[in-house]
C-alpha positions, 0 to 999 in steps of 0.5 A: 474404395469403400472406407468402413463406418463403426462396427465393421472391420472385414471386407467380409462383413459389409458393402458386398451388395453395394460393391456388387451392383456398382461392379455390374455398372463398369465400376471397379470397386475395392473394399479393404479390410479396416486396420483394427490392431489401432483401433479400439472403443477407447482410441482411434486415430482418423488421421492415421486411418486417412493414411492406411485407407490412402495406401488402399487407395494407390492399390486400387489406382494400379489395378490395370483397369483402372483410370488413376485420375478417376478413382474415388471414394465411398464412405458411410458414417463415421467413415466420413471422418476418416474421408475428411481427414484424407482430403485435408492431408491430400488436397486434391488427390481424390476426384470424387466422393460419396458420402453416406450418412456423414455425421458433418460435426464431432462425435461429441455434438453428433452423439448428444443429438443422437441420443437426445433424439432416441430419448424424446422418441421413447418418451422420457423425460426432459431431466433424462435429456439433460442427464444426456448433455451432462454425461457426453459432455464429460471429459473422458481422458481418463479412458482416452477416446479424445476422437469424440472430439474430432474435429469434422466441421474444420474439415468440410471446407476441404471437401473441394471434390464432386460431391454425392450426401444421401441420408436416410430419413429413417435415420434418428442419429444424424443431422439429416437437414443440418449436415445437409446445410453445413456440407453445402455451405462449406463446399461453397466457401471453398469454391464447390458447388458440385454437391448433390444431396439425395435422401431416401425413405431408409435407416442409416445403412440405407436400408429399408424396414426398420429404423434401427441396423437389423441384418438382412434388410435390403437396400433402397431400390433406388440407392445403389441405381443413384451411386451407379449413375452419378458416378459415371456421371462425374468421371465423365466430366459432369459440373456442377450446372450441368445436372438435369436434377435438383441438387437436393431431392428424395423423400421429405426429411424431418430432424427432430432435434437440432445439433448442439453448439457445445455440450457442457457437463454441469456440476461435475466435469471428469468421468473419474470423478464420477468413478471416484464418488461411485466408488466412495458410495460402494466402498464406504458403506460396504466398509461401515456394514462389515466393521460395524457387523464384525465388531457386533459378531465378536461382541456376540461371542465373547459375551456367549464365551462368558456366559453373559447377557448382552447389556442392554442398549444405551439410553438415547437421550442420555447416552448411558446404559441402564445395567445391573450393579455386577454389569458395571463393575465389568463395563468400568474395567472396560473404559478404564483399558480405553486410557491404556496404550493399546501395546499395554492391553491385550488383544482379548482386553483390547477388543473388549474395549471397543465392544459396546453399541452407539444408541439405537436412534444413531444405529438406525441412522448410520444404517440407513443412510448407507443403505439408502446411499448405495440403494439409491445410486443403484435404483437411478443406474437400472433406471437409466439402463432401462431407458436406454434399451428403451431407446436403443430399440425405440420401445415407448415407454412413456409412462413408465419413465416418467414415473420412474423419474419422479421415483428417482426424485423421491428417493433423492429427497430421502436421502437427504432427509436421512442425512439431515437426521443422521447429522442431527444424531451425530450432533446430538451425540457430540456432548457424550464424554463417556469413556467407551463412546467415541471409540476409534472404531465408531469414529471411523463407522460413523466418517464412512456412513457420512462420507457414503451419503454424501457422495451419493447426494453430490452424484444425484445432484449431477443426475438433475434429481434436485431439478423440477 
C-alpha cells in the first residue's frame, strides 16, 4: 500500500509508474486517495491519518490474491511520518516498510536544515541563514501548524520490521546521511538489523534530470527494480544476514548541512508578535499620514474660503510665528478657543483650533520616520522574496544577495539615525507652551510616528540587520 507525501492527494496524481512496475513483478499494489477534508496547510493529524491508512491496508489484505500477513507499506517524504505513526499505534501489524526520502526528525528541524541548505547553495549571506532559524523557530500556534513538531525521532524505535530506506543524493531537503544513521541506530536499539539503505543519483522523488521536482521526469533506472527485488525477498523470508549486497550501497551521498539539535526564535518568539509589529508599522504610519494630510487639506480649504493667505511657518528654534498684525489677531482668537470645552466651540471653530503646523524640521523628522519605517520593512520583505525564489529554483545570485543584505543593513542604520533625529526634535519641542502647539491631534500624530518607527526597528533587530 502506498502512502502519499506532501503535495498529492489523488491516486491518479502519483505512484502510477512505480505501482505499475511493481505489479509487473507480481506484487499487488493499492494507491488510495489521501483524505483531504482533514488535511490543510495549517492542520495535519498524522495519527488520524495513520488510522485512515490502516483502513486502506485492511482493504488490501482482504483481496483474494493477497496474503494478509505479507501486506506492507511504501511511503515517501511526509508519508514516512504517517508510516511511523502506524508502526507506533499498531506494533507488529506491518510486516515490512519501504521509506523513501524520510525526514527522520521533526518537520521544524528538517525544514531548518533544508532551508539553510537551499539559501547556502544560492550564495546567500550568513545573516539570512540566521533569519531562517529564527523564523522557523517561531511559535506558529496562532496558525495551527502543530504538525511541524511531530516527534518523528521518538517513533524510529517502533520500526521493528524489515526496512528499505531510499534517498536521492541530489535531494537538498533531506538529511540523507544523518537520517540513515538515525534510522539504523534506532532500529538496531529495538533489535532490528534487517535494514538496507540505497542511494540514487536522483532528486527527492527518485527522479533524474533536475534537483527539484519537475513534472514528467523519469525515475532512476534501477529504482523500481530494487523495490521489486527487495519486496519479493523479504516476503520470502530473507533475514538481515541473508543479503548478498552491502547494507548501504549506491551513489555517494553528500549532506551539506547537519540537522540542528534545536531551532530557537531569538528576540521575538511568536509569529503573532511579528504580525502585530508589522501591523503597527503599517497602521500607525498610515494613520499619521492620513490625519496630517486631512488637517492640511482642511486648513487650506478654510483659508481659501476666508480669502486669506496661509501664515508663514513657525521658527524652528523658538516655535513662534512671524506674522502680520492682522494674522496675530486671528491666531490669538484660535488660541483662546482652545481653552474652551469642545462642547462650547462650533464645528468650524473647533477645526480652526487644531489648524497650524509643526516646525519644518519636526515635520520632516516625523514624515521621514514614518515613510522609512514602512519602506524599510517593505524592502526587507522584497529582499526575502527574491532570496526565497532563488533558493527554490536553485538559481545562484550570490553577488546580488550579499550586496542586498548590505543595503538592508544600511537602511536599518538610517532608520536608527532618523529615529534619533525625531526624538531630538520632539525633546526640543517639549517646552513649547504656546496654546496652539501641542494640540491633541498633533500629539496623536507624533505618537503614531514614534510607534511606527520603534516597531520597525524591533523587527529589523529581530532579523539581524544590526549584527555583523
